[in-house]
C-alpha positions as CSV (number, residue, x, y, z in Angstrom):
1,X,-23.1,73.1,136.4
2,X,-25.1,72.2,133.4
3,X,-23.0,71.7,130.3
4,X,-23.7,71.6,126.7
5,X,-21.3,69.9,124.3
6,X,-21.2,70.5,120.7
7,X,-20.1,67.3,118.3
8,X,-21.3,65.1,121.2
9,X,-21.7,61.9,119.1
10,X,-18.3,62.0,117.5
11,X,-15.2,60.0,118.9
12,X,-14.3,62.6,121.3
13,X,-17.7,63.8,122.1
14,X,-19.0,60.6,123.4
15,X,-15.7,60.9,125.7
16,X,-16.6,63.9,127.2
17,X,-19.8,63.0,127.9
18,X,-18.6,59.8,129.5
19,X,-15.9,62.2,131.9
20,X,-18.7,64.4,132.3
21,X,-20.6,61.4,134.6
22,X,-17.8,61.2,136.9
23,X,-17.7,64.8,137.8
24,X,-20.1,65.3,140.8
25,X,-22.0,68.5,140.4
26,X,-22.1,68.9,136.3
27,X,-25.4,68.2,134.4
28,X,-25.1,67.8,130.5
29,X,-28.2,69.5,129.7
30,X,-27.9,70.1,125.7
31,X,-25.6,68.3,123.0
32,X,-25.5,69.3,119.3
33,X,-24.5,67.7,116.2
34,X,-25.0,67.9,112.6
35,X,-27.7,65.1,111.8
36,X,-30.7,65.3,113.7
37,X,-31.9,62.0,114.6
38,X,-28.8,60.9,115.3
39,X,-28.7,63.7,117.9
40,X,-31.7,62.9,119.6
41,X,-31.0,59.4,119.7
42,X,-28.0,60.0,121.5
43,X,-30.2,62.4,123.9
44,X,-33.0,59.9,124.1
45,X,-30.4,57.2,124.9
46,X,-28.4,58.9,127.9
47,X,-31.2,60.9,129.1
48,X,-30.0,64.4,128.1
49,X,-33.3,67.2,127.8
50,X,-32.0,68.8,124.3
51,X,-30.7,68.2,121.2
52,X,-30.2,70.4,118.6
53,X,-28.0,70.7,115.1
54,X,-27.5,74.5,115.9
55,X,-25.3,75.8,118.3
56,X,-27.0,79.1,118.5
57,X,-30.3,77.1,120.3
58,X,-28.1,75.9,122.8
59,X,-26.5,78.9,123.2
60,X,-30.0,80.1,124.1
61,X,-30.7,78.1,126.6
62,X,-30.5,79.3,130.3
63,X,-29.6,76.1,131.1
64,X,-26.4,75.6,129.3
65,X,-23.9,77.3,131.7
66,X,-20.5,76.5,129.1
67,X,-19.8,74.4,126.4
68,X,-17.4,72.0,125.2
69,X,-16.6,71.9,121.2
70,X,-15.9,68.8,120.2
71,X,-16.6,69.5,116.6
72,X,-15.0,69.7,113.8
73,X,-11.3,71.4,114.0
74,X,-12.6,73.8,111.0
75,X,-15.4,75.0,112.8
76,X,-13.3,76.1,116.3
77,X,-12.2,79.4,115.8
78,X,-16.1,80.6,114.6
79,X,-17.9,78.7,117.3
80,X,-15.5,79.4,119.8
81,X,-15.9,83.2,119.3
82,X,-20.0,82.4,119.2
83,X,-19.8,80.9,122.4
84,X,-17.6,84.0,124.5
85,X,-19.6,86.6,122.6
86,X,-22.8,84.8,124.3
87,X,-20.8,84.9,127.8
88,X,-20.8,81.1,127.4
89,X,-17.0,80.0,128.7
90,X,-16.1,77.5,126.5
91,X,-13.5,74.0,126.3
92,X,-11.8,73.6,122.4
93,X,-11.0,70.0,122.1
94,X,-7.5,70.4,120.4
95,X,-6.3,72.3,118.4
96,X,-8.5,75.2,119.0
97,X,-7.9,76.3,115.4
98,X,-6.0,75.2,112.5
99,X,-4.1,78.8,111.8
100,X,-2.2,81.0,114.0
101,X,-4.6,83.6,112.6
102,X,-7.3,82.1,114.1
103,X,-5.7,81.2,117.4
104,X,-5.1,84.9,117.2
105,X,-8.6,85.7,116.6
106,X,-9.9,83.6,119.7
107,X,-7.4,85.2,122.4
108,X,-8.2,88.7,121.3
109,X,-12.4,87.4,121.5
110,X,-11.1,86.5,125.0
111,X,-9.4,89.4,126.2
112,X,-12.9,91.4,125.0
113,X,-15.4,88.9,126.4
114,X,-13.0,88.1,129.2
115,X,-15.0,84.6,129.0
116,X,-13.6,82.1,130.1
117,X,-11.3,79.8,127.6
118,X,-9.8,76.7,127.3
119,X,-7.8,74.8,124.9
120,X,-8.1,71.1,124.6
121,X,-4.5,70.3,125.5
122,X,-5.0,67.4,127.0
123,X,-1.6,66.0,127.4
124,X,-1.0,68.5,129.8
125,X,-3.4,66.0,132.3
126,X,-2.3,62.6,131.1
127,X,-1.2,61.1,134.5
128,X,2.0,60.3,132.7
129,X,2.6,63.4,132.2
130,X,1.8,65.0,135.1
131,X,4.1,62.7,137.0
132,X,7.1,64.0,134.9
133,X,5.7,67.9,135.4
134,X,5.5,67.4,139.2
135,X,9.1,66.0,139.4
136,X,10.2,69.3,137.2
137,X,8.4,71.7,139.5
138,X,10.0,69.8,142.8
139,X,13.8,70.1,140.8
140,X,14.2,66.6,140.5
141,X,14.1,66.5,137.0
142,X,14.9,68.4,133.7
143,X,13.9,67.3,130.4
144,X,17.3,67.3,128.0
145,X,15.2,65.6,124.9
146,X,11.8,64.4,123.8
147,X,11.5,61.8,121.4
148,X,8.0,61.3,120.0
149,X,6.2,59.3,117.9
150,X,2.7,60.0,116.4
151,X,1.8,56.8,114.2
152,X,-1.5,55.9,112.4
153,X,-3.0,54.3,109.6
154,X,-5.2,56.2,107.8
155,X,-6.7,55.8,104.2
156,X,-10.2,57.4,104.5
157,X,-11.8,60.2,106.7
158,X,-12.5,57.7,109.5
159,X,-12.8,58.5,113.2
160,X,-11.6,57.3,116.8
161,X,-14.5,55.1,116.2
162,X,-13.9,54.2,113.1
163,X,-17.1,56.2,111.4
164,X,-16.5,58.0,108.9
165,X,-16.2,61.8,109.6
166,X,-16.8,64.8,107.0
167,X,-13.3,66.5,107.6
168,X,-10.0,66.0,107.4
169,X,-7.2,65.5,110.0
170,X,-4.4,67.0,110.2
171,X,-0.5,65.8,111.6
172,X,0.6,69.0,112.0
173,X,-2.3,70.8,113.5
174,X,-3.8,68.4,115.2
175,X,-1.5,65.5,116.2
176,X,1.8,67.8,116.4
177,X,0.0,70.6,118.5
178,X,-0.3,68.0,121.3
179,X,3.8,67.2,121.6
180,X,4.7,71.3,120.6
181,X,2.3,72.4,123.3
182,X,3.7,70.0,125.7
183,X,7.4,69.8,125.0
184,X,7.0,74.1,126.2
185,X,5.4,73.0,129.1
186,X,7.6,70.6,129.7
187,X,10.5,73.1,129.9
188,X,8.5,75.7,130.3
189,X,10.2,77.6,127.6
190,X,9.1,78.2,124.0
191,X,11.3,76.8,120.8
192,X,14.2,79.6,119.9
193,X,14.8,76.9,116.7
194,X,11.8,74.8,115.0
195,X,11.7,72.9,111.5
196,X,9.7,70.5,109.5
197,X,9.3,68.7,106.7
198,X,7.1,67.1,105.3
199,X,6.5,63.1,102.9
200,X,4.1,63.6,99.8
201,X,0.7,64.3,99.5
202,X,-2.2,62.2,99.5
203,X,-4.2,62.4,96.1
204,X,-7.6,62.2,97.6
205,X,-6.9,63.2,101.3
206,X,-4.8,66.4,100.1
207,X,-2.4,65.9,103.4
208,X,0.6,65.0,104.2
209,X,0.9,61.3,104.9
210,X,4.5,61.6,106.8
211,X,6.4,64.8,108.6
212,X,9.4,65.0,110.7
213,X,9.6,68.2,113.2
214,X,12.5,69.4,115.5
215,X,12.4,71.6,118.2
216,X,14.9,73.3,120.6
217,X,14.4,75.6,123.5
218,X,16.9,78.4,124.4
219,X,18.4,76.4,127.4
220,X,19.2,73.7,124.8
221,X,16.7,70.9,125.0
222,X,15.7,69.6,121.6
223,X,12.3,67.2,120.8
224,X,12.6,65.4,117.9
225,X,8.9,64.6,116.6
226,X,8.1,61.4,114.2
227,X,4.4,61.6,112.7
228,X,3.0,59.4,110.1
229,X,-0.8,58.5,108.7
230,X,1.5,55.3,106.5
231,X,2.0,53.0,110.1
232,X,0.5,49.2,109.4
233,X,1.7,48.2,113.0
234,X,1.7,49.6,117.0
235,X,-1.0,52.7,116.6
236,X,-0.8,55.7,119.3
237,X,2.0,58.3,120.5
238,X,5.0,56.9,122.0
239,X,7.1,59.4,124.6
240,X,10.6,59.2,125.6
241,X,11.7,62.0,128.3
242,X,15.8,62.1,128.3
243,X,16.3,63.6,131.2
244,X,19.1,64.5,133.5
245,X,18.0,62.2,136.2
246,X,16.8,59.3,134.3
247,X,14.7,58.3,131.2
248,X,11.3,58.0,131.2
249,X,8.6,56.4,128.2
250,X,5.4,57.7,128.9
251,X,2.4,55.5,126.8
252,X,-0.5,56.9,127.2
253,X,-1.6,55.8,130.6
254,X,1.3,54.3,131.7
255,X,4.5,55.4,132.4
256,X,7.9,53.6,132.9
257,X,11.6,54.5,133.8
258,X,14.8,53.8,131.0
259,X,14.9,49.6,132.3
260,X,11.6,49.4,131.5
261,X,10.2,49.4,135.5
262,X,6.4,50.6,135.6
263,X,6.2,53.9,138.0
264,X,2.9,53.9,140.0
265,X,1.1,56.9,138.8
266,X,-1.9,55.7,141.3
267,X,-1.5,58.8,143.0
268,X,-1.3,61.6,140.6
269,X,-4.7,62.4,140.2
270,X,-8.2,61.6,140.6
271,X,-8.8,59.8,137.8
272,X,-6.4,57.9,134.7
273,X,-8.5,59.4,132.8
274,X,-6.8,62.6,130.5
275,X,-10.3,63.6,129.3
276,X,-11.9,63.7,132.6
277,X,-8.9,65.6,134.0
278,X,-8.9,68.0,131.6
279,X,-13.0,68.9,132.2
280,X,-12.3,68.9,135.7
281,X,-10.2,71.5,135.2
282,X,-12.4,73.3,132.9
283,X,-15.4,73.2,135.3
284,X,-13.5,74.5,138.0
285,X,-11.5,77.0,136.6
286,X,-15.2,78.6,135.8
287,X,-16.3,77.8,139.6
288,X,-12.9,79.3,140.7
289,X,-13.3,82.5,138.4
290,X,-9.9,81.9,137.5
291,X,-6.9,81.2,134.4
292,X,-7.3,77.4,134.0
293,X,-4.2,75.4,132.8
294,X,-4.6,75.0,129.1
295,X,-6.1,78.6,128.4
296,X,-6.1,79.9,124.6
297,X,-3.3,82.4,125.8
298,X,-1.2,79.6,127.4
299,X,-1.1,77.7,124.8
300,X,-0.8,80.1,122.0
301,X,2.6,80.0,121.6
302,X,2.0,76.3,120.4
303,X,0.2,77.3,117.8
304,X,3.0,80.4,116.6
305,X,5.3,77.4,116.9
306,X,3.4,75.2,114.5
307,X,3.0,78.8,112.6
308,X,6.4,78.5,111.7
309,X,6.9,74.9,111.3
310,X,4.1,75.0,108.0
311,X,6.3,78.6,106.8
312,X,9.5,76.3,107.2
313,X,7.9,73.2,104.7
314,X,7.2,76.0,102.4
Protein backbone atom coordinates (compact mmCIF):
# COMPACT_ATOMS: atom_id res chain seq x y z
CA UNK A 1 0.00 0.00 0.00
CA UNK A 2 1.53 3.30 -1.13
CA UNK A 3 0.31 6.34 0.77
CA UNK A 4 0.38 10.10 0.28
CA UNK A 5 0.22 12.19 3.45
CA UNK A 6 -1.03 15.72 2.79
CA UNK A 7 -0.23 18.29 5.46
CA UNK A 8 2.74 16.10 6.29
CA UNK A 9 4.85 18.48 8.38
CA UNK A 10 2.00 19.63 10.62
CA UNK A 11 1.57 18.16 14.08
CA UNK A 12 -0.78 15.40 12.97
CA UNK A 13 0.91 14.84 9.65
CA UNK A 14 4.02 13.82 11.58
CA UNK A 15 1.91 11.56 13.83
CA UNK A 16 0.57 9.76 10.76
CA UNK A 17 4.04 9.38 9.23
CA UNK A 18 5.28 7.82 12.47
CA UNK A 19 2.21 5.57 12.71
CA UNK A 20 2.58 4.33 9.13
CA UNK A 21 6.19 3.38 9.88
CA UNK A 22 4.83 0.78 12.31
CA UNK A 23 2.53 -0.92 9.77
CA UNK A 24 3.85 -3.76 7.58
CA UNK A 25 3.62 -3.56 3.80
CA UNK A 26 2.89 0.17 3.81
CA UNK A 27 5.12 2.86 2.32
CA UNK A 28 4.74 6.63 2.18
CA UNK A 29 5.64 7.53 -1.41
CA UNK A 30 4.49 11.16 -1.53
CA UNK A 31 3.98 14.04 0.88
CA UNK A 32 2.37 17.43 0.44
CA UNK A 33 2.69 20.71 2.34
CA UNK A 34 2.30 24.44 1.64
CA UNK A 35 6.00 25.39 1.73
CA UNK A 36 8.28 23.75 -0.82
CA UNK A 37 11.45 24.09 1.24
CA UNK A 38 9.88 22.51 4.33
CA UNK A 39 8.18 19.65 2.52
CA UNK A 40 11.33 18.82 0.55
CA UNK A 41 13.40 18.85 3.74
CA UNK A 42 10.96 16.45 5.41
CA UNK A 43 11.00 14.15 2.38
CA UNK A 44 14.78 14.05 2.43
CA UNK A 45 14.87 13.45 6.18
CA UNK A 46 12.47 10.51 5.95
CA UNK A 47 13.62 9.08 2.61
CA UNK A 48 10.33 9.81 0.80
CA UNK A 49 10.67 9.96 -2.98
CA UNK A 50 8.19 12.73 -3.81
CA UNK A 51 7.27 16.04 -2.19
CA UNK A 52 5.04 18.78 -3.54
CA UNK A 53 2.97 21.80 -2.59
CA UNK A 54 0.19 20.58 -4.91
CA UNK A 55 -2.26 17.83 -3.97
CA UNK A 56 -3.05 17.35 -7.67
CA UNK A 57 0.63 16.55 -8.33
CA UNK A 58 0.48 13.84 -5.67
CA UNK A 59 -2.79 12.37 -6.97
CA UNK A 60 -1.46 12.17 -10.53
CA UNK A 61 1.28 9.76 -9.48
CA UNK A 62 1.03 6.05 -10.23
CA UNK A 63 2.72 5.21 -6.93
CA UNK A 64 -0.04 6.71 -4.74
CA UNK A 65 -2.78 4.25 -3.79
CA UNK A 66 -4.49 6.26 -1.02
CA UNK A 67 -4.32 9.59 0.76
CA UNK A 68 -4.35 10.76 4.38
CA UNK A 69 -5.44 14.40 4.73
CA UNK A 70 -3.85 16.11 7.74
CA UNK A 71 -4.39 19.55 6.24
CA UNK A 72 -6.23 22.56 7.76
CA UNK A 73 -9.90 21.84 8.50
CA UNK A 74 -11.20 24.39 6.01
CA UNK A 75 -9.53 22.46 3.17
CA UNK A 76 -10.87 19.04 4.07
CA UNK A 77 -14.08 18.97 2.04
CA UNK A 78 -12.64 20.19 -1.26
CA UNK A 79 -9.54 18.02 -0.93
CA UNK A 80 -11.54 14.91 0.01
CA UNK A 81 -13.77 15.41 -3.03
CA UNK A 82 -10.68 15.82 -5.22
CA UNK A 83 -9.19 12.58 -3.87
CA UNK A 84 -12.35 10.57 -4.42
CA UNK A 85 -12.85 11.90 -7.96
CA UNK A 86 -9.24 10.89 -8.67
CA UNK A 87 -10.10 7.36 -7.50
CA UNK A 88 -7.94 7.54 -4.36
CA UNK A 89 -9.32 6.28 -1.02
CA UNK A 90 -9.04 9.02 1.58
CA UNK A 91 -8.76 9.27 5.36
CA UNK A 92 -9.75 12.78 6.48
CA UNK A 93 -8.33 13.96 9.78
CA UNK A 94 -10.94 15.12 12.28
CA UNK A 95 -13.20 16.87 11.49
CA UNK A 96 -14.14 15.80 7.98
CA UNK A 97 -15.49 19.35 7.51
CA UNK A 98 -16.49 22.37 9.56
CA UNK A 99 -20.13 22.41 8.43
CA UNK A 100 -22.94 19.93 7.88
CA UNK A 101 -23.31 21.09 4.26
CA UNK A 102 -19.71 20.18 3.41
CA UNK A 103 -19.96 16.90 5.33
CA UNK A 104 -23.02 15.95 3.29
CA UNK A 105 -21.18 16.93 0.10
CA UNK A 106 -18.35 14.54 0.98
CA UNK A 107 -20.85 11.74 1.60
CA UNK A 108 -22.65 12.46 -1.68
CA UNK A 109 -19.41 12.24 -3.66
CA UNK A 110 -18.47 9.01 -1.88
CA UNK A 111 -21.81 7.51 -2.92
CA UNK A 112 -21.37 8.81 -6.46
CA UNK A 113 -17.78 7.53 -6.91
CA UNK A 114 -17.81 4.47 -4.65
CA UNK A 115 -14.30 5.42 -3.46
CA UNK A 116 -13.63 4.67 0.21
CA UNK A 117 -13.71 7.73 2.48
CA UNK A 118 -13.11 7.62 6.22
CA UNK A 119 -13.35 10.32 8.88
CA UNK A 120 -10.59 10.56 11.48
CA UNK A 121 -12.68 9.80 14.57
CA UNK A 122 -9.68 8.50 16.47
CA UNK A 123 -11.44 8.15 19.84
CA UNK A 124 -13.19 5.05 18.47
CA UNK A 125 -9.75 3.46 18.19
CA UNK A 126 -8.01 4.55 21.40
CA UNK A 127 -7.64 1.34 23.47
CA UNK A 128 -9.26 2.96 26.53
CA UNK A 129 -12.47 3.58 24.59
CA UNK A 130 -12.20 0.31 22.67
CA UNK A 131 -12.19 -1.53 26.01
CA UNK A 132 -15.49 0.17 26.92
CA UNK A 133 -16.95 -0.58 23.47
CA UNK A 134 -15.98 -4.25 23.77
CA UNK A 135 -17.77 -4.48 27.12
CA UNK A 136 -20.85 -2.79 25.64
CA UNK A 137 -20.85 -5.16 22.65
CA UNK A 138 -20.62 -8.13 25.02
CA UNK A 139 -23.65 -6.88 26.97
CA UNK A 140 -21.59 -6.26 30.12
CA UNK A 141 -21.93 -2.46 30.22
CA UNK A 142 -24.41 0.20 29.27
CA UNK A 143 -23.48 3.87 29.34
CA UNK A 144 -25.80 5.94 31.49
CA UNK A 145 -23.78 9.15 31.48
CA UNK A 146 -20.56 10.50 30.00
CA UNK A 147 -18.92 13.49 31.64
CA UNK A 148 -16.15 14.92 29.47
CA UNK A 149 -13.72 17.81 29.90
CA UNK A 150 -11.69 19.12 26.95
CA UNK A 151 -9.25 21.77 28.15
CA UNK A 152 -6.52 23.79 26.46
CA UNK A 153 -4.80 27.12 26.93
CA UNK A 154 -4.73 29.11 23.70
CA UNK A 155 -4.05 32.74 22.90
CA UNK A 156 -2.77 32.45 19.32
CA UNK A 157 -2.90 30.10 16.33
CA UNK A 158 -0.40 27.47 17.42
CA UNK A 159 -0.45 23.77 16.58
CA UNK A 160 0.24 20.82 18.89
CA UNK A 161 3.98 21.20 18.16
CA UNK A 162 3.92 24.80 19.42
CA UNK A 163 4.36 26.16 15.90
CA UNK A 164 2.27 28.94 14.31
CA UNK A 165 -0.40 27.89 11.83
CA UNK A 166 -2.50 29.73 9.26
CA UNK A 167 -5.94 28.59 10.40
CA UNK A 168 -8.01 28.83 13.58
CA UNK A 169 -9.03 25.78 15.60
CA UNK A 170 -12.63 25.46 16.79
CA UNK A 171 -14.08 24.07 20.02
CA UNK A 172 -17.33 22.88 18.38
CA UNK A 173 -16.39 21.55 14.95
CA UNK A 174 -13.09 20.00 16.01
CA UNK A 175 -12.86 19.27 19.73
CA UNK A 176 -16.55 18.64 20.45
CA UNK A 177 -16.68 16.50 17.31
CA UNK A 178 -14.54 13.88 19.07
CA UNK A 179 -16.93 13.53 22.00
CA UNK A 180 -20.22 13.84 20.10
CA UNK A 181 -19.21 11.01 17.78
CA UNK A 182 -17.83 8.90 20.64
CA UNK A 183 -20.98 9.31 22.76
CA UNK A 184 -23.22 8.29 19.88
CA UNK A 185 -20.87 5.40 19.00
CA UNK A 186 -20.71 4.06 22.57
CA UNK A 187 -24.47 4.34 23.15
CA UNK A 188 -25.38 3.14 19.65
CA UNK A 189 -27.88 6.00 19.39
CA UNK A 190 -28.14 9.45 17.86
CA UNK A 191 -28.82 12.27 20.30
CA UNK A 192 -32.51 13.15 20.31
CA UNK A 193 -31.90 16.27 22.39
CA UNK A 194 -28.88 18.58 22.29
CA UNK A 195 -27.95 22.12 23.20
CA UNK A 196 -24.90 24.30 23.54
CA UNK A 197 -23.81 27.42 25.37
CA UNK A 198 -20.76 29.42 24.38
CA UNK A 199 -18.81 32.17 26.05
CA UNK A 200 -17.45 35.38 24.52
CA UNK A 201 -15.46 35.29 21.30
CA UNK A 202 -11.75 36.06 21.40
CA UNK A 203 -11.22 39.55 19.90
CA UNK A 204 -8.42 38.37 17.58
CA UNK A 205 -9.08 34.68 17.00
CA UNK A 206 -12.81 35.25 16.47
CA UNK A 207 -13.81 31.99 18.18
CA UNK A 208 -15.61 31.19 21.41
CA UNK A 209 -13.07 30.31 24.11
CA UNK A 210 -15.48 28.44 26.42
CA UNK A 211 -18.33 26.10 25.65
CA UNK A 212 -20.79 23.78 27.37
CA UNK A 213 -22.71 21.05 25.52
CA UNK A 214 -25.47 18.68 26.63
CA UNK A 215 -26.72 15.58 24.81
CA UNK A 216 -29.42 12.99 25.49
CA UNK A 217 -30.26 9.81 23.58
CA UNK A 218 -33.79 8.40 23.10
CA UNK A 219 -33.10 5.71 25.73
CA UNK A 220 -32.06 8.36 28.29
CA UNK A 221 -28.23 8.29 28.29
CA UNK A 222 -26.81 11.77 28.79
CA UNK A 223 -23.51 13.48 28.03
CA UNK A 224 -22.14 16.67 29.56
CA UNK A 225 -19.19 18.20 27.74
CA UNK A 226 -17.15 21.18 28.97
CA UNK A 227 -14.61 22.76 26.61
CA UNK A 228 -12.21 25.65 27.13
CA UNK A 229 -9.26 27.41 25.55
CA UNK A 230 -8.90 29.41 28.79
CA UNK A 231 -7.77 26.55 31.02
CA UNK A 232 -4.33 27.21 32.51
CA UNK A 233 -3.83 23.81 34.09
CA UNK A 234 -3.74 20.13 33.10
CA UNK A 235 -4.40 20.02 29.35
CA UNK A 236 -6.22 17.40 27.30
CA UNK A 237 -9.52 15.52 27.32
CA UNK A 238 -10.72 13.52 30.29
CA UNK A 239 -13.68 11.10 30.16
CA UNK A 240 -15.83 9.70 32.95
CA UNK A 241 -18.10 6.83 31.91
CA UNK A 242 -20.89 6.24 34.42
CA UNK A 243 -22.36 2.86 33.52
CA UNK A 244 -24.93 0.43 34.86
CA UNK A 245 -22.07 -1.81 35.96
CA UNK A 246 -19.22 0.42 37.06
CA UNK A 247 -17.59 3.80 36.54
CA UNK A 248 -14.52 4.27 34.35
CA UNK A 249 -12.10 7.13 33.78
CA UNK A 250 -10.35 7.41 30.42
CA UNK A 251 -7.32 9.67 30.16
CA UNK A 252 -5.93 9.38 26.66
CA UNK A 253 -4.28 5.94 26.50
CA UNK A 254 -4.98 4.97 30.13
CA UNK A 255 -8.16 3.66 31.73
CA UNK A 256 -9.07 3.44 35.42
CA UNK A 257 -12.11 2.23 37.32
CA UNK A 258 -14.03 4.60 39.57
CA UNK A 259 -11.69 3.85 42.47
CA UNK A 260 -8.58 4.77 40.44
CA UNK A 261 -7.45 1.19 39.85
CA UNK A 262 -5.71 1.06 36.46
CA UNK A 263 -7.13 -1.37 33.91
CA UNK A 264 -4.76 -3.42 31.77
CA UNK A 265 -5.32 -2.55 28.10
CA UNK A 266 -2.45 -4.57 26.65
CA UNK A 267 -4.71 -7.14 24.99
CA UNK A 268 -7.19 -4.66 23.48
CA UNK A 269 -5.31 -3.92 20.25
CA UNK A 270 -1.95 -4.40 18.56
CA UNK A 271 -0.87 -0.92 19.63
CA UNK A 272 -1.80 1.71 22.20
CA UNK A 273 -1.39 4.45 19.57
CA UNK A 274 -4.81 5.59 18.35
CA UNK A 275 -3.38 7.19 15.20
CA UNK A 276 -1.68 3.93 14.24
CA UNK A 277 -4.88 1.99 14.92
CA UNK A 278 -7.05 4.28 12.79
CA UNK A 279 -4.47 4.10 9.98
CA UNK A 280 -4.51 0.30 10.25
CA UNK A 281 -8.31 0.28 9.92
CA UNK A 282 -8.13 2.57 6.87
CA UNK A 283 -5.58 0.34 5.14
CA UNK A 284 -7.37 -2.90 6.09
CA UNK A 285 -10.69 -1.60 4.76
CA UNK A 286 -9.07 -0.71 1.42
CA UNK A 287 -7.42 -4.12 1.12
CA UNK A 288 -10.59 -5.98 2.13
CA UNK A 289 -12.93 -3.88 -0.02
CA UNK A 290 -15.23 -3.02 2.89
CA UNK A 291 -16.62 0.06 4.63
CA UNK A 292 -14.31 1.12 7.48
CA UNK A 293 -15.34 1.72 11.06
CA UNK A 294 -15.66 5.52 10.97
CA UNK A 295 -16.62 5.90 7.32
CA UNK A 296 -17.91 9.35 6.36
CA UNK A 297 -21.46 7.95 6.25
CA UNK A 298 -21.04 6.28 9.63
CA UNK A 299 -19.92 9.54 11.26
CA UNK A 300 -22.31 11.90 9.46
CA UNK A 301 -24.76 11.77 12.39
CA UNK A 302 -22.13 13.43 14.58
CA UNK A 303 -21.95 16.31 12.10
CA UNK A 304 -25.74 16.59 12.12
CA UNK A 305 -25.70 16.82 15.90
CA UNK A 306 -22.96 19.48 15.80
CA UNK A 307 -25.07 21.46 13.34
CA UNK A 308 -28.02 21.36 15.75
CA UNK A 309 -25.77 22.53 18.60
CA UNK A 310 -24.44 25.39 16.49
CA UNK A 311 -28.00 26.48 15.71
CA UNK A 312 -28.81 26.45 19.44
CA UNK A 313 -26.06 29.08 19.96
CA UNK A 314 -28.00 31.46 17.76
